[in-house]
N, C-alpha and C positions, 0 to 999 in steps of 0.2 A: 594727390589731387587729379583727376583725370583731365585731359586736355580741355574738355568743355565743362569742367566743372566751375560753377559760378562761386568766385571768391567772395566771402564776406568780409568787406573791409569797413572800419570805422569811418563815418563821415562826419565832418564839422559843418556840413552844409544843412539848409532847412529840412524839415521833416514834417510829414503829414500821415494822417491816419487812412488806412485802407477801409472803404465802406463795406466790404465783404468780410474781411478776417479781423478787423478791429486792431490790427497791428500798427504801430507807429514805425515808418520806415523813412530813409532818405528819400526825396523827391525823384532821384535819379533811378530809382527802382520801382516807380509807380507811373502809372498814365493818368494824366489829368484831363477831366471832361469838364465842359461848360454846357449850359442850355441856351438855346436861341430864345429870343423874346416870344417865340410862338410854341416854345416848350420842345424843341428838338435836340436831343442829346448829341453833342459833338465832341469827338477825340481831339485833344489838344496836344498833340504829340511834342511840339516844340515848348509847351507851357507858357505861351505868351499871348494867347487870346484873352479879351477883356472879358470881366465878369467873374461871379462867385464860381469856384471850381471844387469839384469832388474828385476823390482819388480812388483807383483800384490797382492792386499790385500787378506789375508787369507780368502776368501769368494767365496763360490760356484758360484754366479752370477757374480761376477767380472772375475773370472777365465774364466767362460764359454764365457763371453762377448769379454774377450782377444783374446780367440780362434776363435769365430765366426767373429770378426770385424779385424782379421788380424793385431792386434796391436803390436805382437812380432817382426814384420819385421820393424815396425817404431821404437821400443825401440832399437832394435839392428842396425838399419839404414843399414841393408842389407836384401836380400831374405832368409827366414828361413823355415823350414818344421815342422810342429807340429804334433807329433805322435797321432794317433787315441786313444781315451779313456785316454788322459794324465790327465785330471781331476779327473777321477776315480783313477788313479794310484798315484796320489797326496794324495787322501784320504787314499788309503791303506799304503802309505808310513808314512803319519802322524799317523795312528793308530798304526803301528809297532813301530814308535818312542816313542809314549806314553808308549805302553806296555814295551818296553825295559827300559825306565827309572824308571818305576813302580817296575819292576825286580830287577833292581840295588838297588832301596830302600829297597826292601825286603831282599836282600843279605846283606845290611848294618844294618839291624835291624830296619829300619824307616818305615817299611810297614807291615800290618797285614792283614789277610784275613778271612772270617767267621763270622756270626753274633755274637757269644759270645765274640769272641777277640775284633771285633770292638767295640761293646756295652762297653766292659771293658775300652778300651782306652777312649771312649767318656766320660764315667763316671769319669776316672781319670783326664780329661782335657789334656790327652796326644796328642790325635788326633787333627790334624789341618785341614786335608782335608778328607772328606767323598766321597767315590766311590761307586756308586751302578750301576749294570748292567741296561742298558736301557731296556732289555727284561725281567727282573726280576719281581716277583709279586709286584704290587702297594702296595697292602696290607702289605706284608711283609716289604718292604722298607720304608712305613710310620711310622714303630716302631722305626726307628732311625732318629735322627735330626742332621741337619749340626752344628757343634760346633760354638759356639758363636765367632764371628769375624773369622770364618774359611771359608773355601771353599766347593764348591760341584762340583762333576763331575758325570754326568749321562748319558753320550753317549757313552759309551763303551759297547759292546755286553758282556754278560755272557762268551762265549768262548774267546773273546779277554782278558778280565780280568782274566779268568783262565790261560792263557798262561803266564802271568807275574807271577804266583805263582805255575807254574809247575803242575797245575790241569786241569781237563777237562772243568769244568765251574766254576766260582766264582760270586756271587751276591753281597756280602758286602766286602769292603775293607776300609782301612784307612790309611793315611800318617801321620806322626809326624811332627811337625814343624821343619824348618831348613832342612839341607840335601838337597835332590833334589826336595823336595816338590815345590819350585817356578818354577823350569824348568818344572815339570810334569803339573802344572797348566797352564803355557804359552803354552806348547804344546798342552794341551787339548784344551785350548780355540781356538787355529789355526784348530783343528780337529773338533771342534764344529760347526765352521762357514763353513768349506769346507763340513762338513756332512749334513749341513742344519737342524740340531737338534734344535726342538723347545720345550721349556718347558711348562709343564702343569700347571705352576703357583704355585706349591706346595713348600713350604719352603722357604729358602733364602740363599744367599750366600754373606758373607761379609768378607773382609780381609784386 
């Protein structure tokens, strides 16, 4: 599987049906939406807003189709209004969520940034997730490999990754196993699909 390949894992958690594809999927792979009392569709990235929710696959094409085909009205069974630029807003919120989770991992000692620190964690077998900025040097990134049976995230920008570590930019980062690692990977996979990120076929991601 490629570095950015989305691994299909069995989930024992709750599942919901996508209003676009009709497929039943784990909630972790979907975006939940609610409607305000005045009928405005609101993305519920954290899945915690009150009210009846409808779900769309965390995929840019599916989200754009839901908007274009006015499928939210069918899902909510009433007229609703979809704000302009909602898909782009979902992407921004997902990116922020991934950044915030990585920041929390850093504060708990489960994340490091910088080539030398990341290399040290990889050599020690401490790193479970390798994270590299999508706009970093391909040559520089190729010097580090995804940990065996680990995961790879390569669709955050250097600026976004920098925000997680309180720096202007970061190219290389790593997460330890356990802690927030699983949540970071789940949210990053949703971001990957919404961002439409395509892997160049280098490396692999196993988990």
